[in-house]
C-alpha positions as CSV (number, residue, x, y, z in Angstrom):
1,X,0.0,0.0,0.0
2,X,1.4,3.3,-1.0
3,X,1.4,6.2,1.5
4,X,1.0,9.7,0.2
5,X,3.9,12.1,0.8
6,X,1.7,14.7,2.5
7,X,0.4,12.2,5.0
8,X,3.9,10.9,5.7
9,X,5.2,14.5,6.2
10,X,2.4,15.3,8.6
11,X,3.0,12.1,10.6
12,X,6.6,13.3,10.9
13,X,6.1,17.0,11.6
14,X,3.2,16.9,14.1
15,X,5.0,15.0,16.8
16,X,8.1,17.3,16.5
17,X,5.8,20.4,16.9
18,X,4.2,18.9,20.0
19,X,7.7,18.1,21.5
20,X,8.9,21.6,20.8
21,X,6.0,23.2,22.5
22,X,6.6,21.1,25.6
23,X,10.2,22.3,25.8
24,X,9.5,26.0,26.3
25,X,11.7,27.9,28.7
26,X,8.9,30.0,30.1
27,X,6.2,29.1,32.6
28,X,2.7,30.0,31.6
29,X,0.9,32.0,34.2
30,X,1.8,34.9,36.4
31,X,3.2,36.0,39.7
32,X,1.2,38.7,41.6
33,X,3.1,40.6,44.3
34,X,1.9,43.3,46.6
35,X,3.2,45.7,49.3
36,X,0.5,46.7,51.7
37,X,-2.5,48.2,50.0
38,X,-0.7,50.7,47.9
39,X,1.5,48.7,45.5
40,X,0.8,45.7,43.1
41,X,3.1,44.1,40.6
42,X,2.4,41.3,38.1
43,X,5.0,39.3,36.3
44,X,3.6,37.2,33.4
45,X,5.2,34.1,31.9
46,X,8.6,34.4,33.7
47,X,11.6,32.8,32.0
48,X,13.2,29.7,33.6
49,X,16.9,30.0,34.6
50,X,16.7,33.7,35.3
51,X,16.4,35.8,38.5
52,X,13.3,38.0,38.4
53,X,13.3,41.2,40.5
54,X,10.4,42.7,42.4
55,X,10.1,46.4,43.0
56,X,13.2,48.0,44.6
57,X,11.5,48.3,48.0
58,X,10.3,44.7,47.9
59,X,6.9,43.0,48.4
60,X,5.3,41.4,51.4
61,X,2.7,39.1,49.7
62,X,3.1,36.9,46.6
63,X,0.6,34.7,44.8
64,X,2.0,32.0,42.5
65,X,-0.3,31.4,39.6
66,X,2.3,29.5,37.5
67,X,2.6,25.8,36.7
68,X,6.0,25.8,38.5
69,X,7.1,26.3,42.1
70,X,9.3,29.3,42.9
71,X,11.8,30.4,45.6
72,X,11.4,33.9,47.0
73,X,14.6,35.7,48.0
74,X,15.1,38.5,50.5
75,X,18.0,40.0,48.6
76,X,18.3,41.3,45.0
77,X,19.6,39.0,42.2
78,X,18.2,35.9,44.0
79,X,20.6,36.2,47.0
80,X,19.7,36.0,50.7
81,X,21.4,38.1,53.4
82,X,22.6,36.3,56.5
83,X,19.8,35.5,58.9
84,X,17.1,36.2,56.3
85,X,16.2,32.9,54.6
86,X,14.5,32.3,51.3
87,X,11.0,30.9,51.0
88,X,9.7,28.1,48.9
89,X,6.3,28.8,47.3
90,X,4.4,26.0,45.5
91,X,2.3,26.7,42.4
92,X,-1.2,28.0,43.0
93,X,-0.3,29.1,46.6
94,X,0.2,32.5,48.3
95,X,2.6,33.6,51.0
96,X,3.1,36.6,53.2
97,X,6.5,37.8,54.4
98,X,7.4,37.8,58.1
99,X,7.8,41.5,58.9
100,X,10.9,41.0,61.1
101,X,12.7,39.2,58.3
102,X,12.0,41.8,55.6
103,X,10.4,41.9,52.2
104,X,11.1,39.7,49.2
105,X,13.1,41.4,46.5
106,X,13.4,38.6,43.9
107,X,12.4,35.1,42.9
108,X,13.7,32.2,40.8
109,X,11.9,29.2,39.3
110,X,12.4,25.7,40.9
111,X,13.8,22.9,38.8
112,X,16.4,24.9,36.8
113,X,19.9,25.8,37.5
114,X,20.4,28.9,39.7
115,X,21.2,32.1,37.7
116,X,23.6,33.2,40.6
117,X,26.6,31.2,41.7
118,X,26.1,29.9,45.3
119,X,29.7,30.9,46.1
């Protein structure tokens, strides 16, 4: 039985397209961050493998509406000052900062290499 070239091409290309869409380096969704009642920031479709900064003064509440978990950092560039630990936030959850430890200033995606050297 002879298979048409068009059908053969489609049977080859379609699985490759599906595989390529599954290997995206962005996470669909958004992060919503607030500081009190006066400031709100939304970051849509953040890129894996990068550090994402919040506003310079930081935020005290974060809602993770991504398909990936994130780590919230107290310092800029995904660093954490001594005595001020980072926080793990699962997808579809929210968190509020402990006032005595300060606000969050950046976040990174879980499951990808850190954009900042740990040393």
